[in-house]
TORKOL-4160 file (C-alpha; in steps of 0.2 Angstrom, whole numbers, padded with zeros to 4 digits, m for minus):
175
<pt num="1" X="0061" Y="m0103" Z="0000"/>
<pt num="2" X="0043" Y="m0105" Z="0005"/>
<pt num="3" X="0042" Y="m0122" Z="m0002"/>
<pt num="4" X="0058" Y="m0128" Z="0008"/>
<pt num="5" X="0054" Y="m0119" Z="0024"/>
<pt num="6" X="0035" Y="m0121" Z="0024"/>
<pt num="7" X="0032" Y="m0107" Z="0037"/>
<pt num="8" X="0017" Y="m0105" Z="0046"/>
<pt num="9" X="0013" Y="m0088" Z="0039"/>
<pt num="10" X="0022" Y="m0079" Z="0025"/>
<pt num="11" X="0024" Y="m0059" Z="0027"/>
<pt num="12" X="0025" Y="m0052" Z="0009"/>
<pt num="13" X="0028" Y="m0035" Z="0003"/>
<pt num="14" X="0020" Y="m0027" Z="m0012"/>
<pt num="15" X="0036" Y="m0017" Z="m0018"/>
<pt num="16" X="0050" Y="m0029" Z="m0020"/>
<pt num="17" X="0065" Y="m0028" Z="m0033"/>
<pt num="18" X="0063" Y="m0044" Z="m0044"/>
<pt num="19" X="0044" Y="m0046" Z="m0044"/>
<pt num="20" X="0030" Y="m0037" Z="m0036"/>
<pt num="21" X="0021" Y="m0044" Z="m0021"/>
<pt num="22" X="0004" Y="m0049" Z="m0032"/>
<pt num="23" X="0016" Y="m0060" Z="m0042"/>
<pt num="24" X="0024" Y="m0067" Z="m0028"/>
<pt num="25" X="0007" Y="m0071" Z="m0019"/>
<pt num="26" X="0001" Y="m0079" Z="m0035"/>
<pt num="27" X="0016" Y="m0090" Z="m0037"/>
<pt num="28" X="0017" Y="m0095" Z="m0019"/>
<pt num="29" X="m0002" Y="m0100" Z="m0018"/>
<pt num="30" X="m0001" Y="m0109" Z="m0035"/>
<pt num="31" X="0012" Y="m0121" Z="m0027"/>
<pt num="32" X="0006" Y="m0121" Z="m0009"/>
<pt num="33" X="m0013" Y="m0117" Z="m0010"/>
<pt num="34" X="m0013" Y="m0121" Z="0009"/>
<pt num="35" X="m0001" Y="m0107" Z="0013"/>
<pt num="36" X="m0006" Y="m0092" Z="0024"/>
<pt num="37" X="0001" Y="m0076" Z="0016"/>
<pt num="38" X="m0002" Y="m0059" Z="0024"/>
<pt num="39" X="0003" Y="m0043" Z="0015"/>
<pt num="40" X="0013" Y="m0032" Z="0024"/>
<pt num="41" X="0015" Y="m0015" Z="0014"/>
<pt num="42" X="0014" Y="0004" Z="0015"/>
<pt num="43" X="0002" Y="0003" Z="0001"/>
<pt num="44" X="m0016" Y="0010" Z="0007"/>
<pt num="45" X="m0022" Y="0008" Z="m0011"/>
<pt num="46" X="m0040" Y="m0001" Z="m0012"/>
<pt num="47" X="m0035" Y="m0009" Z="m0028"/>
<pt num="48" X="m0019" Y="m0017" Z="m0021"/>
<pt num="49" X="m0030" Y="m0024" Z="m0006"/>
<pt num="50" X="m0044" Y="m0031" Z="m0016"/>
<pt num="51" X="m0032" Y="m0039" Z="m0030"/>
<pt num="52" X="m0022" Y="m0047" Z="m0015"/>
<pt num="53" X="m0038" Y="m0054" Z="m0007"/>
<pt num="54" X="m0043" Y="m0060" Z="m0023"/>
<pt num="55" X="m0027" Y="m0069" Z="m0026"/>
<pt num="56" X="m0029" Y="m0077" Z="m0009"/>
<pt num="57" X="m0020" Y="m0067" Z="0004"/>
<pt num="58" X="m0026" Y="m0069" Z="0022"/>
<pt num="59" X="m0023" Y="m0052" Z="0026"/>
<pt num="60" X="m0017" Y="m0035" Z="0022"/>
<pt num="61" X="m0006" Y="m0025" Z="0035"/>
<pt num="62" X="0001" Y="m0008" Z="0035"/>
<pt num="63" X="0019" Y="m0006" Z="0039"/>
<pt num="64" X="0015" Y="0008" Z="0052"/>
<pt num="65" X="0005" Y="m0004" Z="0064"/>
<pt num="66" X="0012" Y="m0007" Z="0082"/>
<pt num="67" X="0022" Y="m0022" Z="0084"/>
<pt num="68" X="0010" Y="m0029" Z="0096"/>
<pt num="69" X="m0003" Y="m0028" Z="0082"/>
<pt num="70" X="0008" Y="m0037" Z="0070"/>
<pt num="71" X="0011" Y="m0051" Z="0082"/>
<pt num="72" X="m0007" Y="m0054" Z="0086"/>
<pt num="73" X="m0011" Y="m0052" Z="0068"/>
<pt num="74" X="0001" Y="m0065" Z="0063"/>
<pt num="75" X="m0005" Y="m0077" Z="0077"/>
<pt num="76" X="m0024" Y="m0074" Z="0070"/>
<pt num="77" X="m0018" Y="m0078" Z="0052"/>
<pt num="78" X="m0009" Y="m0093" Z="0058"/>
<pt num="79" X="m0025" Y="m0099" Z="0066"/>
<pt num="80" X="m0035" Y="m0096" Z="0049"/>
<pt num="81" X="m0041" Y="m0079" Z="0053"/>
<pt num="82" X="m0041" Y="m0065" Z="0041"/>
<pt num="83" X="m0032" Y="m0048" Z="0047"/>
<pt num="84" X="m0032" Y="m0031" Z="0041"/>
<pt num="85" X="m0024" Y="m0015" Z="0048"/>
<pt num="86" X="m0040" Y="m0005" Z="0054"/>
<pt num="87" X="m0038" Y="0009" Z="0041"/>
<pt num="88" X="m0039" Y="m0005" Z="0027"/>
<pt num="89" X="m0055" Y="m0013" Z="0034"/>
<pt num="90" X="m0065" Y="0001" Z="0029"/>
<pt num="91" X="m0059" Y="0001" Z="0012"/>
<pt num="92" X="m0062" Y="m0018" Z="0010"/>
<pt num="93" X="m0080" Y="m0015" Z="0016"/>
<pt num="94" X="m0082" Y="m0001" Z="0004"/>
<pt num="95" X="m0075" Y="m0013" Z="m0011"/>
<pt num="96" X="m0087" Y="m0026" Z="m0006"/>
<pt num="97" X="m0103" Y="m0013" Z="m0005"/>
<pt num="98" X="m0099" Y="m0006" Z="m0022"/>
<pt num="99" X="m0088" Y="m0019" Z="m0031"/>
<pt num="100" X="m0091" Y="m0013" Z="m0049"/>
<pt num="101" X="m0087" Y="0005" Z="m0045"/>
<pt num="102" X="m0072" Y="0011" Z="m0055"/>
<pt num="103" X="m0058" Y="0019" Z="m0046"/>
<pt num="104" X="m0059" Y="0038" Z="m0046"/>
<pt num="105" X="m0044" Y="0042" Z="m0059"/>
<pt num="106" X="m0036" Y="0058" Z="m0060"/>
<pt num="107" X="m0045" Y="0065" Z="m0043"/>
<pt num="108" X="m0038" Y="0071" Z="m0027"/>
<pt num="109" X="m0050" Y="0059" Z="m0017"/>
<pt num="110" X="m0043" Y="0043" Z="m0024"/>
<pt num="111" X="m0026" Y="0048" Z="m0014"/>
<pt num="112" X="m0023" Y="0042" Z="0004"/>
<pt num="113" X="m0021" Y="0056" Z="0018"/>
<pt num="114" X="m0002" Y="0051" Z="0017"/>
<pt num="115" X="m0001" Y="0053" Z="m0002"/>
<pt num="116" X="m0009" Y="0071" Z="m0001"/>
<pt num="117" X="0003" Y="0076" Z="0011"/>
<pt num="118" X="0018" Y="0069" Z="0001"/>
<pt num="119" X="0010" Y="0079" Z="m0015"/>
<pt num="120" X="0010" Y="0094" Z="m0004"/>
<pt num="121" X="0029" Y="0092" Z="m0002"/>
<pt num="122" X="0032" Y="0089" Z="m0021"/>
<pt num="123" X="0023" Y="0105" Z="m0024"/>
<pt num="124" X="0035" Y="0113" Z="m0012"/>
<pt num="125" X="0048" Y="0106" Z="m0023"/>
<pt num="126" X="0056" Y="0095" Z="m0010"/>
<pt num="127" X="0066" Y="0078" Z="m0014"/>
<pt num="128" X="0062" Y="0061" Z="m0009"/>
<pt num="129" X="0076" Y="0062" Z="0004"/>
<pt num="130" X="0070" Y="0078" Z="0011"/>
<pt num="131" X="0053" Y="0072" Z="0012"/>
<pt num="132" X="0057" Y="0056" Z="0021"/>
<pt num="133" X="0067" Y="0066" Z="0033"/>
<pt num="134" X="0052" Y="0077" Z="0037"/>
<pt num="135" X="0039" Y="0064" Z="0039"/>
<pt num="136" X="0052" Y="0051" Z="0047"/>
<pt num="137" X="0050" Y="0038" Z="0034"/>
<pt num="138" X="0061" Y="0027" Z="0024"/>
<pt num="139" X="0066" Y="0036" Z="0007"/>
<pt num="140" X="0060" Y="0020" Z="m0002"/>
<pt num="141" X="0043" Y="0023" Z="0006"/>
<pt num="142" X="0041" Y="0040" Z="m0001"/>
<pt num="143" X="0047" Y="0032" Z="m0018"/>
<pt num="144" X="0033" Y="0020" Z="m0017"/>
<pt num="145" X="0021" Y="0034" Z="m0013"/>
<pt num="146" X="0026" Y="0045" Z="m0026"/>
<pt num="147" X="0024" Y="0031" Z="m0038"/>
<pt num="148" X="0006" Y="0028" Z="m0032"/>
<pt num="149" X="0002" Y="0046" Z="m0033"/>
<pt num="150" X="0008" Y="0046" Z="m0051"/>
<pt num="151" X="m0002" Y="0032" Z="m0056"/>
<pt num="152" X="m0018" Y="0037" Z="m0048"/>
<pt num="153" X="m0017" Y="0054" Z="m0054"/>
<pt num="154" X="m0012" Y="0048" Z="m0072"/>
<pt num="155" X="0003" Y="0058" Z="m0072"/>
<pt num="156" X="0022" Y="0054" Z="m0079"/>
<pt num="157" X="0033" Y="0064" Z="m0066"/>
<pt num="158" X="0037" Y="0074" Z="m0051"/>
<pt num="159" X="0035" Y="0090" Z="m0059"/>
<pt num="160" X="0018" Y="0087" Z="m0066"/>
<pt num="161" X="0012" Y="0081" Z="m0050"/>
<pt num="162" X="0019" Y="0098" Z="m0042"/>
<pt num="163" X="0009" Y="0107" Z="m0055"/>
<pt num="164" X="m0006" Y="0097" Z="m0053"/>
<pt num="165" X="m0005" Y="0100" Z="m0033"/>
<pt num="166" X="m0002" Y="0119" Z="m0036"/>
<pt num="167" X="m0017" Y="0119" Z="m0049"/>
<pt num="168" X="m0028" Y="0109" Z="m0036"/>
<pt num="169" X="m0023" Y="0119" Z="m0021"/>
<pt num="170" X="m0015" Y="0107" Z="m0011"/>
<pt num="171" X="m0009" Y="0112" Z="0005"/>
<pt num="172" X="0009" Y="0113" Z="0006"/>
<pt num="173" X="0017" Y="0111" Z="0022"/>
<pt num="174" X="0025" Y="0124" Z="0032"/>
<pt num="175" X="0043" Y="0123" Z="0039"/>
């Protein structure tokens, strides 16, 4: 579709049903190296950010940004600038300052604030649907966050995540 439509800017998510965003990004840029691609995602993961930038993305925006910021970012990217959500700029700078540092795996400080919040909900035994309702997010967004939590903490189930949260005194939200 990108080859047929030749858009000025492609907005690409990381979490897609057929292929993940990194694979799609690589495919798009291999056939159209001049194409401007901006990632638009819920992922606040530094590894996702740096990998997408290495692959050639022009920017990395979080889906929780305001519409005006999104429109301005698309215009800037079309003009050749790199664009980032403010939260991701600090993560990118940190990855440049300390490029060889391994990610902190299995530690709570590897989680974003949103992931910690969701981990607290998991510890309270809440389903994705209930968490989504309480946080005013899509259930699919919660699923992505839960997957990121499990990967970062090297766990295989929600039950393990809940036990981990209780063992590490992750605050559970009050109703």
